[in-house]
Steps between C-alpha positions, in 0.01 A plus 500: 500500500684836502765577260574277204301180443534195284876451583549134400751448783245630761138479389262216519692305753443129474429505129742357247608757233353479152247226594138464418260511808132431523275689742139585603368807686226449761283776651226378744304238296647607160793319351652584156579228240851370485758755364867494451796731485879470443724615789767774445796411278859484634766743409608291192151389375353641190150649562219676316293811575196671354494875496181690420364848555179708524260198504211711634374169613132591449542501126406238243837556332681398820313166494646443148854573620451302826378192293811522277737540798341186650610301205866583545677161584690443716323736733695810625661506847386850552231735357629860488275793416596853421197646661129592472354170600155652456354811341356654821636306808143416611420181691293361219780572246748311713259203517486491125873531467575203735224296326641586160860407592395209729658221286839663511481628862431150615852390369719816530546784743409848377726807565365832359637858486264776608324664224298833492168297525634282774567797731131614467440252791808386685266336759419219257864484378600422861204275554525272198876490453780385732824665393844558650637820666230773519309347213529820292858441399675177567743243357462123422768254430453189276787270395799714391292812459354782699194715420443852632155642491479873516216750586508797257226667697717543810822712496799339358716804483846480653485505871143356512430182673432317186810609328726409792328163512554427136863621520566261793338213320699560184828524693408175675427332160842614360685345803347152457653287219203264516272773376546489120201714392329811625148590387303813585118544483345855494161585357589813305771454233809711478488502124189506281411608146132444539274797466318432839822532707838657430699305771585579866768777498561460870584130451728588213681765715529321838456123459645414150849595615459245782384243257803559282755509791380172659440297191118472490423258214134602422255757628142387453215753496145537402261798505507535119258234362737374249846343458825688455859398524770765552870459550686785680861475619499122523164477690192347327178678583184286414157657527240218521158647555283285272334248730149639483454877489397692195802518271697807441549494121653840432873553467735793476825491293743210566779616725870391508430265793201332326548126421145379439136603570150386436153543645363148565343290786801303621736378784853404528662162565835538660759217529797541746784255487861560613619839357224505230158654499254453210177694473231415241186704434188284460172641339158368599496285179822328612731664236825636627695836460818673612715231630779644717794297614718678764828366631625636823769753426404528134241720323306351212178493316374168350857374562657186356765271644753704299400830665681787340566721814557876480693729728468875459742758618419874421820704456554865603405719206798665309450875561718598213302321235166449662489132466313255724674159527354167591710191551319170432638169618332186356584140532367364167478664150176669440323793328463805728258792465591799716273802574508793737188619679446812710350506844144540353541186301545653167745340259774754421707297265522145358846391392541259205461133590845331531591130487782448754720217618540408870713750697494872570354750246476881492178695395507876459220770506565861395355718767596854411129620444346303787381684814635382827305245705461120565514266206495135456703263283263226377666190347297222343672182382388155390253406780658757726429851614680736740486868589732719704458874597756779479512868555574764244623824674600827346827640629723778400686254273202325349322195623591216728 
């Protein structure tokens, strides 16, 4: 159907919510064995997703990942892919992809984002997939969450059709109290420290401000055949491209937004319940890595029930003494490490670690010798990280 799909209040009329159904598919004289699926959850029902990327479904490694995903129990309500279903978009490769993923696809709908290999043959994309909207960028609702799938190979600059569509979708999300979580899928990551890709600067410039303004929880990407977790201005960016393609094992220097990274064959299990989202990385051997617990309205990494929240307020610089001031408000006592990075991602200064009590605290940075430009305060606490930008401008009286 056009527009959004999977709205639990409108889709699959006649089916009870969150219920297991059995089915068979018949074509002429052929009939499939008995299969089953679970109908969409209601607004208040906890549900599970699997997110994976760059399976290159004609690869032997994708078979290993698919076999491990098929062991996830209970099965996910949705399969969500960050792009590049195959390595070349050929008909034979799609056959291999669907055969490799057949156990999961019999139980859960698949919603992918367009990758650079997928656009090689959009004819097969349209033929083999049935997606909402124009099928290149679209939205899907499930339970209390909405998922926006973007196309980085079609203009998303302000004023373009895709930008205006996304802006309208995000505005709609923010006006509906039943939508508790917003997720975005786009193949090319905004932030990357892998040597094969430096991140999409246009996404950083034009889309990240929208993600921050409208409270997007997580942006999922692929393209880089590895895993990387970045945290920028309250938005988590998860690159998951390890579902089959050859791994990208080279890394550049860690940046202030870097939380965790590794090159391994993997996928993500995502649990959504109420205001909480939990993501867990799963390697092909079944071991886990980088658990993220995100609570709506709060920013955290590997959070606990006693989440030490951080609020950052950059203060205007004192032109008389050349001092940058950052006010930090925290709920619980914790040790904070504060650094300043320039626009190129180079660490300019690291302040001594401080153990502070709950409340508001002041951190200062002497700026007399620093050139003007954009800088970032970066604060890491116990299980928490947060960054905030500020401008350093030269005036007749100093800096501000």
